[in-house]
C-alpha positions in Angstrom: 59.9 -71.3 18.0 62.4 -73.7 19.4 64.2 -75.8 16.8 64.1 -79.6 17.2 60.9 -80.2 19.1 57.3 -79.0 19.0 55.9 -77.0 21.8 53.7 -78.8 24.3 50.3 -78.2 22.7 49.0 -80.6 20.0 47.8 -77.5 18.1 50.8 -76.2 16.2 51.9 -72.6 16.3 51.0 -70.6 13.2 52.5 -67.6 11.5 51.5 -65.6 8.4 53.2 -63.2 5.9 51.1 -60.9 3.7 52.3 -58.9 0.8 50.7 -55.7 -0.4 51.0 -53.2 -3.3 51.7 -49.5 -2.7 49.4 -47.3 -4.9 48.9 -43.6 -5.5 45.9 -42.2 -3.7 44.4 -40.2 -6.6 45.0 -42.4 -9.6 45.2 -45.8 -7.9 48.4 -46.6 -9.8 51.2 -48.7 -8.3 54.2 -46.5 -7.3 57.7 -47.3 -6.1 57.3 -46.0 -2.6 57.5 -49.2 -0.5 60.5 -47.9 1.4 58.5 -44.9 2.5 55.7 -47.0 3.9 58.1 -49.4 5.6 60.0 -46.6 7.3 56.8 -45.0 8.6 55.2 -48.3 9.7 58.3 -49.6 11.6 57.6 -47.7 14.8 54.3 -49.5 15.1 55.4 -53.0 13.8 59.2 -53.2 14.3 60.5 -56.3 12.5 57.0 -57.3 11.5 57.2 -55.1 8.4 59.7 -55.0 5.6 60.2 -54.6 1.9 60.1 -57.1 -0.9 61.8 -57.8 -4.2 60.3 -54.8 -5.9 59.8 -51.2 -4.7 56.1 -51.6 -5.3 55.5 -54.1 -2.4 55.4 -54.1 1.3 55.3 -57.3 3.5 53.9 -57.7 7.0 54.5 -60.7 9.3 52.9 -62.0 12.4 54.6 -63.5 15.4 53.9 -67.3 16.0 50.4 -67.7 17.4 48.4 -70.6 18.6 44.9 -69.0 18.9 43.3 -67.9 15.7 42.0 -64.8 17.4 45.5 -63.7 18.2 46.7 -64.4 14.7 43.7 -62.4 13.2 44.4 -59.5 15.5 48.0 -59.3 14.4 47.0 -59.5 10.7 44.6 -56.7 11.3 47.1 -54.7 13.2 49.7 -55.1 10.4 47.3 -54.0 7.7 46.1 -51.0 9.8 49.7 -49.9 10.5 50.9 -50.1 6.8 47.7 -48.4 5.7 48.2 -45.6 8.2 51.9 -45.2 7.2 50.9 -45.0 3.6 48.2 -42.5 4.2 50.6 -40.2 6.0 52.6 -40.1 2.8 49.7 -39.6 0.5 49.6 -43.3 -0.5 47.6 -46.4 0.0 48.3 -50.1 0.2 46.1 -52.7 -1.4 45.7 -56.5 -0.8 45.6 -57.7 -4.4 47.6 -60.5 -6.0 48.4 -58.3 -9.0 48.4 -54.6 -9.9 45.2 -53.1 -11.3 46.5 -49.8 -12.5 49.9 -48.3 -13.3 53.1 -49.4 -14.8 54.2 -52.7 -13.3 56.2 -54.1 -16.2 59.1 -54.1 -15.6 58.8 -53.3 -11.9 61.6 -51.3 -10.1 63.7 -54.0 -8.3 65.1 -53.3 -4.8 68.8 -52.7 -5.0 71.3 -55.1 -3.4 73.9 -57.8 -4.4 71.4 -60.6 -3.9 68.9 -58.9 -6.1 71.6 -58.3 -8.7 72.4 -62.0 -8.7 68.7 -62.7 -9.1 68.4 -60.4 -12.1 71.5 -62.0 -13.7 70.0 -65.5 -13.1 66.3 -65.0 -14.0 66.5 -62.1 -16.4 63.1 -61.4 -18.0 61.2 -63.4 -15.4 61.8 -60.3 -13.1 59.5 -58.3 -15.4 56.4 -59.6 -13.8 57.4 -59.8 -10.2 54.9 -57.2 -8.9 52.7 -59.9 -7.4 51.5 -60.5 -3.9 50.9 -63.7 -2.0 50.1 -64.9 1.5 52.5 -67.4 3.1 51.3 -69.6 6.0 53.9 -71.1 8.3 52.9 -74.1 10.4 55.2 -75.3 13.2 56.9 -78.6 12.3 60.5 -78.9 13.5 60.9 -82.5 12.4 62.2 -82.0 8.9 61.7 -85.6 7.8 58.1 -85.5 9.0 57.5 -82.2 7.4 58.6 -83.5 4.0 56.1 -86.4 4.3 53.4 -84.0 5.4 54.1 -82.0 2.3 53.4 -85.1 0.2 49.9 -85.2 1.6 49.4 -81.4 1.1 50.4 -81.3 -2.5 47.0 -82.6 -3.6 45.3 -79.7 -1.9 47.4 -76.9 -3.4 45.0 -76.2 -6.4 42.1 -75.9 -4.0 44.0 -73.5 -1.8 44.7 -71.4 -4.9 41.0 -71.4 -5.9 39.9 -70.4 -2.4 42.2 -67.3 -2.4 42.1 -66.3 -6.0 42.4 -62.5 -6.0 44.3 -61.2 -9.1 42.1 -60.9 -12.1 43.7 -57.7 -13.5 47.0 -57.1 -15.2 48.3 -54.1 -17.2 44.9 -52.4 -16.7 42.8 -55.1 -18.3 40.8 -58.1 -17.2 42.9 -61.3 -17.9 39.9 -63.6 -17.7 41.6 -65.4 -14.9 40.8 -65.4 -11.2 44.5 -65.7 -10.2 46.7 -64.2 -12.9 49.5 -64.0 -10.2 49.8 -67.8 -10.2 50.0 -67.9 -14.0 52.9 -65.5 -14.1 54.6 -67.1 -11.1 54.3 -70.6 -12.7 56.9 -69.6 -15.3 59.7 -69.8 -12.8 61.8 -73.0 -12.8 61.6 -73.3 -9.0 57.9 -72.4 -8.5 54.8 -74.7 -8.4 54.3 -77.8 -6.3 57.3 -79.7 -4.9 58.1 -83.2 -6.1 57.1 -86.3 -4.1 60.0 -86.7 -1.6 60.6 -89.3 1.2 63.1 -87.6 3.5 64.8 -84.3 4.4 68.0 -85.6 2.9 66.3 -86.2 -0.4 64.7 -82.7 -0.1 68.2 -81.2 0.5 69.8 -83.2 -2.3 67.1 -81.9 -4.7 67.8 -78.3 -3.6 71.5 -78.9 -4.1 70.8 -80.1 -7.6 68.9 -76.9 -8.3 71.7 -74.8 -6.9 74.3 -76.6 -9.0 72.1 -76.1 -12.1 72.0 -72.4 -11.5 68.2 -72.3 -10.9 68.6 -70.8 -7.5 70.4 -67.7 -6.2 70.5 -69.3 -2.8 68.3 -71.6 -0.7 66.0 -68.8 0.1 65.0 -68.5 -3.6 63.4 -71.9 -3.7 59.9 -70.8 -4.5 57.9 -74.0 -4.4 54.3 -73.5 -3.3 55.1 -75.8 -0.4 58.5 -75.9 1.2 60.5 -76.2 4.4 61.2 -72.8 5.7 64.9 -71.7 5.5 64.6 -69.6 8.7 62.0 -71.2 10.9 61.1 -74.8 12.1 58.0 -74.7 9.9 56.3 -76.0 6.8 55.5 -73.1 4.6 52.5 -73.0 2.2 53.0 -70.3 -0.5 50.5 -71.0 -3.2 47.8 -68.4 -2.3 47.1 -64.9 -3.6 46.9 -62.4 -0.8 43.2 -62.3 0.3 41.2 -59.1 0.3 40.7 -59.1 4.1 42.5 -60.0 7.2 39.6 -62.3 8.2 40.1 -64.4 5.1 43.8 -64.7 5.6 43.2 -65.9 9.1 40.6 -68.5 8.1 42.8 -69.7 5.3 45.7 -70.1 7.7 43.5 -72.1 10.1 42.5 -74.5 7.3 46.1 -75.0 6.3 47.1 -75.7 9.8 44.3 -78.2 10.3 45.3 -80.1 7.2 48.9 -80.2 8.3 47.7 -81.8 11.5 45.6 -84.4 9.7 48.5 -85.1 7.3 50.8 -85.5 10.3 48.6 -88.1 11.8 48.6 -90.0 8.5 52.4 -89.9 8.4 52.6 -91.2 12.0 50.5 -94.2 10.8 53.1 -94.9 8.1 51.4 -93.2 5.2 54.0 -91.3 3.1 51.3 -89.6 1.0 49.7 -90.2 -2.4 51.6 -90.3 -5.7 50.1 -87.8 -8.1 50.1 -87.6 -11.9 52.0 -84.4 -12.7 49.8 -83.6 -15.7 46.7 -83.7 -13.6 48.2 -81.4 -11.0 49.2 -78.9 -13.7 45.7 -79.1 -15.1 44.2 -78.6 -11.7 46.4 -75.5 -11.1 45.4 -74.0 -14.4 41.7 -74.6 -13.8 41.9 -73.1 -10.3 43.8 -70.1 -11.6 41.3 -69.5 -14.4 38.0 -70.0 -12.5 38.8 -69.6 -8.8 35.7 -70.5 -6.7 33.4 -69.5 -9.6 33.4 -72.7 -11.6 34.7 -76.3 -11.6 38.0 -77.6 -10.4 39.9 -80.8 -11.1 40.2 -83.6 -8.6 43.9 -84.4 -8.9 43.4 -88.0 -7.9 40.9 -88.9 -10.6 41.0 -86.1 -13.2 37.3 -85.5 -12.8 35.7 -82.0 -12.9 33.9 -81.1 -9.7 32.4 -77.8 -8.5 35.2 -75.8 -6.8 32.9 -75.4 -3.8 32.6 -79.2 -3.5 36.3 -79.6 -3.6 36.7 -77.0 -0.9 34.0 -78.6 1.2 35.8 -81.9 1.1 38.9 -80.2 2.4 37.0 -78.8 5.4 35.5 -82.2 6.1 38.9 -83.8 6.0 40.2 -81.1 8.3 37.2 -81.2 10.7 38.9 -83.1 13.6 41.8 -80.8 13.7 39.6 -77.7 13.2 37.5 -78.8 16.2 40.6 -79.4 18.3 41.8 -75.9 17.6 38.4 -74.4 18.0 38.5 -73.0 14.4 35.8 -74.9 12.5 33.1 -72.3 12.8 35.4 -69.6 11.5 36.5 -71.7 8.5 33.0 -72.9 7.7 31.7 -69.3 7.9 34.5 -68.2 5.5 33.4 -70.8 3.0 29.8 -69.8 3.3 30.7 -66.2 2.5 32.7 -67.3 -0.5 29.7 -69.1 -1.8 27.6 -66.0 -1.3 29.9 -63.2 -2.2 32.5 -64.9 -4.5 36.3 -65.1 -4.2 38.4 -62.0 -4.3 38.6 -61.9 -8.1 34.8 -61.9 -8.3 34.5 -59.0 -5.8 37.1 -57.0 -7.7 35.1 -57.5 -10.9 31.9 -56.6 -9.2 33.5 -53.3 -8.2 34.5 -52.6 -11.8 31.0 -53.5 -13.1 29.3 -50.8 -11.2 30.6 -47.9 -13.3 33.2 -49.6 -15.6 36.1 -47.9 -13.8 39.2 -49.7 -12.6 39.8 -46.9 -10.1 36.7 -48.2 -8.4 38.4 -51.6 -8.1 41.4 -50.0 -6.4 39.1 -48.1 -4.0 37.3 -51.2 -3.1 40.4 -53.2 -2.5 41.9 -50.4 -0.4 38.7 -50.3 1.7 38.8 -54.1 2.3 42.5 -54.1 3.0 42.0 -51.7 5.9 38.8 -53.2 7.2 40.4 -54.9 10.2 39.2 -58.3 11.3 35.4 -58.7 11.0 33.4 -60.6 13.6 31.8 -63.8 12.6 28.5 -62.1 11.8 30.0 -59.4 9.6 30.3 -60.0 5.8 33.6 -59.7 4.0 31.9 -58.9 0.8 31.7 -55.5 -1.0 
């Protein structure tokens, strides 16, 4: 994407990064073989595949896309390529926000001077870094405008988390949470929602303060759930667990993009975004992490409990004009209907465990869904 001005279409370009765990085929345990999978997937994906902070994780990336079908195809291609690469080495990759089986604490950290600085800075926080998210990039080269759009999106972050909750297990036990990944991640001093900001300069000044305080290794280690990308002219949403399927990642990305467009229209009308009560935002995060789509969530503007499905439905209604413009509404509404029927990723992981009481069955189910490609609109994404 060119820096400094948006491309001609009113529908922004979109890109997605997905993180996966590498597991042993027989036992389903996480194993430090990410480099093997990356090396074997590189002929198929090139720079669209890489390693992560731990040796247990692999990341795939899409190119910028405008059409959701193109994005979904690249997501499915990336998953198929890393799964094939893993299979050739007697391994699998799984789309789960947290490990189900195996020793993940502390995880083996990828070597390098930057990682060494990170370990010296964050210390024991590195012990629970074997977690996987999906990151959505939406084209927005005007950094001042992007900051104000972020003010509007902050109120939606807990709902984004509930929609994608897919990490109920940790250290071979059920945590009781739908997204344990977000709970562990929330301990970091530079994670969670960004503050209300009014300009790119204020954003940069805030990052400078974090650097001076020693809370960042560099600008790339600003881990807010919503940030200006350091490498691309995009606004990056980072709050979500990696979904079980490529179809869900694509639908989630479409919803994020539509809400960015709606927020941008509000900014253009002079609306800098709502001020939020930090305590209510924290409460809404916790409730979304605990219950996912299976219970109630907190309306961050009022503090009232509402069914998570109702909060998600309000987001789709708000996004409707932009979804219609991009041709994405049916796909997103279909995704929400399936979540209502089949449950979020955490619910489906637990359903797999309930059949025989075996966590190996959970890993098997996740691996199957990870490699399932991009279902058509009529195909269920459930187990």
